[in-house]
C-alpha positions in Angstrom: -63.6 4.2 -117.6 -64.0 7.5 -116.5 -61.7 9.2 -117.9 -62.3 7.5 -121.3 -65.5 8.6 -121.3 -64.4 12.5 -120.4 -62.0 12.1 -123.1 -64.5 10.9 -125.9 -66.8 13.4 -124.6 -64.1 16.4 -125.4 -63.2 14.8 -128.6 -66.8 14.9 -130.1 -67.0 18.2 -128.6 -64.0 19.5 -130.5 -65.1 17.5 -133.6 -68.8 19.5 -133.3 -67.1 23.0 -133.2 -64.7 22.4 -136.0 -67.9 21.2 -138.0 -70.2 24.1 -137.0 -67.4 26.7 -138.0 -66.5 24.8 -141.2 -70.5 25.5 -141.9 -70.6 28.9 -140.8 -67.5 30.1 -142.1 -68.7 31.1 -145.6 -71.3 33.3 -143.7 -69.0 34.8 -141.5 -66.9 35.9 -144.3 -69.6 37.5 -146.2 -70.4 39.3 -143.2 -66.7 40.6 -143.4 -66.5 41.0 -147.1 -69.6 43.7 -146.7 -67.6 45.6 -144.9 -64.7 45.7 -147.5 -63.9 47.9 -150.5 -64.3 46.3 -153.8 -60.7 46.4 -154.2 -60.3 44.8 -150.9 -63.0 41.8 -151.7 -60.9 41.0 -154.7 -57.5 40.6 -153.8 -55.6 37.8 -154.7 -54.4 36.7 -151.1 -57.5 37.4 -148.6 -57.3 40.5 -146.2 -57.6 40.0 -142.7 -57.1 43.7 -141.9 -58.3 46.3 -143.9 -60.5 49.8 -142.9 -64.0 49.2 -142.6 -66.6 50.7 -144.2 -70.2 51.0 -144.7 -70.1 52.2 -147.9 -71.4 48.9 -149.7 -74.2 49.1 -147.4 -75.5 52.7 -148.4 -74.6 51.6 -151.9 -77.2 48.4 -151.4 -79.9 50.6 -149.6 -79.7 53.3 -152.5 -80.1 51.2 -155.3 -84.0 50.4 -154.8 -83.7 48.4 -151.3 -86.7 49.9 -149.5 -89.1 48.6 -153.0 -87.4 45.0 -152.7 -88.0 45.3 -149.0 -91.7 46.2 -148.9 -92.3 43.5 -151.5 -90.1 40.8 -149.1 -92.4 41.7 -146.2 -95.4 41.5 -148.0 -95.3 38.6 -149.6 -94.2 36.8 -146.2 -96.5 38.1 -144.1 -99.3 38.1 -145.8 -98.8 34.4 -147.2 -98.1 33.3 -143.7 -101.5 34.7 -142.1 -103.1 32.9 -144.8 -101.3 29.7 -144.5 -102.1 29.8 -141.0 -105.6 31.1 -141.0 -106.4 27.8 -143.5 -103.8 25.1 -141.5 -105.0 25.7 -137.7 -108.5 24.8 -138.6 -107.6 22.5 -140.8 -105.3 20.5 -138.1 -107.8 21.2 -135.6 -110.6 18.9 -138.0 -107.7 16.4 -138.6 -107.2 15.7 -135.0 -110.5 16.4 -133.0 -112.9 15.5 -135.7 -111.9 13.0 -137.9 -111.1 9.4 -137.5 -107.6 8.1 -137.2 -107.3 6.8 -140.6 -108.9 9.6 -141.9 -106.6 12.1 -140.7 -103.4 9.8 -141.6 -104.7 9.7 -145.1 -105.3 13.4 -145.3 -101.9 14.4 -143.6 -100.2 12.3 -146.2 -102.0 14.1 -149.0 -101.1 17.5 -147.7 -97.7 16.4 -147.2 -97.4 14.7 -150.9 -97.7 18.4 -152.5 -94.4 19.1 -150.9 -92.8 15.6 -152.6 -92.3 17.0 -156.3 -89.4 19.1 -156.6 -90.3 22.8 -157.3 -88.3 22.6 -160.6 -90.9 20.3 -161.8 -94.1 22.4 -161.6 -92.3 25.4 -162.6 -93.1 25.4 -166.2 -96.8 24.5 -165.7 -97.2 27.0 -163.1 -95.4 30.0 -165.7 -98.0 28.6 -167.9 -101.0 29.1 -165.9 -100.2 32.4 -164.2 -98.9 33.9 -167.4 -102.5 32.8 -169.2 -104.2 34.6 -166.5 -101.9 37.8 -166.8 -100.7 37.7 -163.1 -96.9 37.5 -164.0 -94.4 40.2 -162.1 -97.5 40.4 -159.5 -97.0 40.4 -155.7 -100.5 38.8 -155.6 -99.1 35.8 -157.5 -96.0 35.7 -155.0 -98.5 35.4 -151.8 -100.5 32.7 -153.5 -97.4 30.7 -154.0 -95.9 30.9 -151.1 -99.2 30.5 -149.3 -99.6 27.0 -151.3 -95.9 26.4 -150.3 -96.0 27.0 -146.3 -99.7 25.2 -146.2 -98.5 21.9 -145.6 -95.9 22.7 -143.3 -98.7 24.8 -140.9 -100.6 21.9 -141.3 -98.0 19.0 -140.2 -96.9 21.4 -137.3 -100.0 22.5 -135.9 -101.4 18.8 -136.2 -98.6 17.8 -133.8 -99.1 20.2 -131.3 -102.6 19.8 -131.2 -102.1 16.3 -130.5 -100.8 16.8 -127.1 -103.5 19.0 -125.9 -105.8 17.6 -123.0 -108.9 16.7 -124.3 -110.6 17.0 -121.1 -110.3 21.2 -121.4 -111.9 20.9 -125.2 -114.7 18.8 -123.6 -115.4 21.1 -121.0 -115.4 23.8 -123.7 -117.6 21.8 -125.8 -120.2 21.4 -123.1 -119.8 25.3 -122.3 -121.6 25.6 -126.2 -118.4 26.6 -127.8 -118.2 25.5 -131.3 -115.3 25.0 -133.4 -114.2 28.5 -134.0 -115.0 29.4 -130.5 -112.9 26.3 -129.6 -109.7 27.5 -131.4 -109.8 30.6 -130.7 -110.5 30.6 -127.3 -109.1 27.3 -126.5 -106.4 25.6 -128.8 -104.8 28.4 -130.3 -103.9 29.7 -127.0 -102.5 26.6 -125.1 -100.6 25.6 -128.7 -99.6 29.3 -129.0 -95.9 28.5 -128.9 -95.9 25.8 -131.5 -97.9 28.1 -133.7 -95.2 30.8 -133.4 -92.8 28.6 -134.5 -94.6 27.3 -136.9 -95.3 30.9 -138.3 -91.9 32.2 -138.0 -90.8 29.3 -140.1 -93.4 29.9 -142.8 -91.9 33.9 -143.0 -87.9 32.7 -143.6 -89.0 29.6 -146.3 -91.1 32.7 -147.6 -88.2 35.5 -147.3 -85.6 33.4 -148.6 -87.4 31.8 -151.6 -85.2 33.0 -154.7 -86.8 30.0 -157.3 -90.3 31.3 -157.5 -89.8 35.1 -157.4 -87.1 35.2 -159.9 -89.1 33.1 -162.2 -92.7 34.6 -161.6 -91.1 38.1 -161.0 -89.5 40.9 -163.2 -89.6 44.8 -162.5 -93.1 45.4 -160.3 -93.2 43.0 -157.8 -89.4 41.4 -156.8 -87.9 40.3 -154.0 -84.7 40.8 -152.1 -83.2 37.7 -152.9 -84.1 38.6 -157.0 -81.9 41.8 -156.0 -78.8 39.9 -155.3 -79.3 38.4 -159.1 -79.3 42.4 -160.0 -76.6 43.2 -158.5 -74.6 40.5 -159.7 -75.5 41.0 -163.4 -75.3 45.2 -163.5 -71.7 45.9 -161.6 -68.1 44.7 -163.1 -67.2 44.8 -159.4 -70.1 43.0 -157.1 -68.7 40.6 -154.7 -68.3 43.5 -151.6 -71.8 44.9 -152.9 -73.6 41.4 -153.3 -71.9 40.5 -149.6 -73.4 43.6 -148.1 -76.6 42.9 -149.5 -76.7 39.6 -148.4 -75.7 40.2 -145.0 -78.9 42.7 -144.7 -81.3 40.2 -146.1 -79.9 37.5 -143.6 -80.8 39.5 -140.8 -84.3 38.7 -140.5 -84.2 34.9 -141.4 -81.2 34.6 -138.3 -83.1 36.7 -136.0 -86.5 35.0 -136.6 -84.9 31.6 -136.7 -83.1 32.0 -133.0 -86.7 33.1 -131.8 -88.7 30.2 -133.4 -86.0 27.9 -131.6 -86.7 29.4 -128.3 -90.7 28.9 -129.4 -90.1 25.5 -131.0 -88.2 23.7 -127.9 -90.7 25.6 -125.3 -93.5 23.8 -127.2 -92.2 20.8 -127.3 -91.2 20.5 -123.6 -94.7 22.1 -123.0 -96.2 19.0 -124.8 -94.2 16.4 -123.0 -95.1 18.0 -119.5 -98.8 17.3 -120.6 
């Protein structure tokens, strides 16, 4: 019986590793292709042995990478900061200042804003933005990304606030701390791991957005995902160039994802211990 359980665990472990490899293999192949010349990338039989080069990365950098990078960084960070500034007090009020039924109704309303596919709101959003003369404007992307990530921030912050010991908060209230003082001095430090994870996920979602960026921007405020489309349309041979560019773009989400995972797990275990 013990031997069967051992072989069963080994079998499912092997299956898991195979599935994970199949999922990440396209990413691995993309990274490898980024170090090839275009002629090597377009061979009918994939070449595993080749002379690595950084030419495609240099082409991407010299193709205006810094301007696209600036727009992506500003849109991601500023929108996340605004979403955190609005979402943390909203989650605090839902947990500590609203009745449970009202809080649940409010949470459902907040999450319901993400029920509709983005494609369904694209046309009315485009009409509104165009009539306000805000097309191809970085401010527009910031507002859109803030609205896109605000439900995520509220939902995650609320889940962490529910684990906070109310005795500590009651002590803060007795000491004369108001809502803002309690949030800044007590709630945020205690829920920091979860809030960091929520912020990092929001940055990743904004960083990876292609749908809104390619529709609402043209030449003044395009982000890095839009640059991939530009490379694919302006070059005859572009597979290696796009692979090199995409490799550079995914570095930030991969690093932030690994960092967010660590904070997310630590926050969840911290809440369980409380």
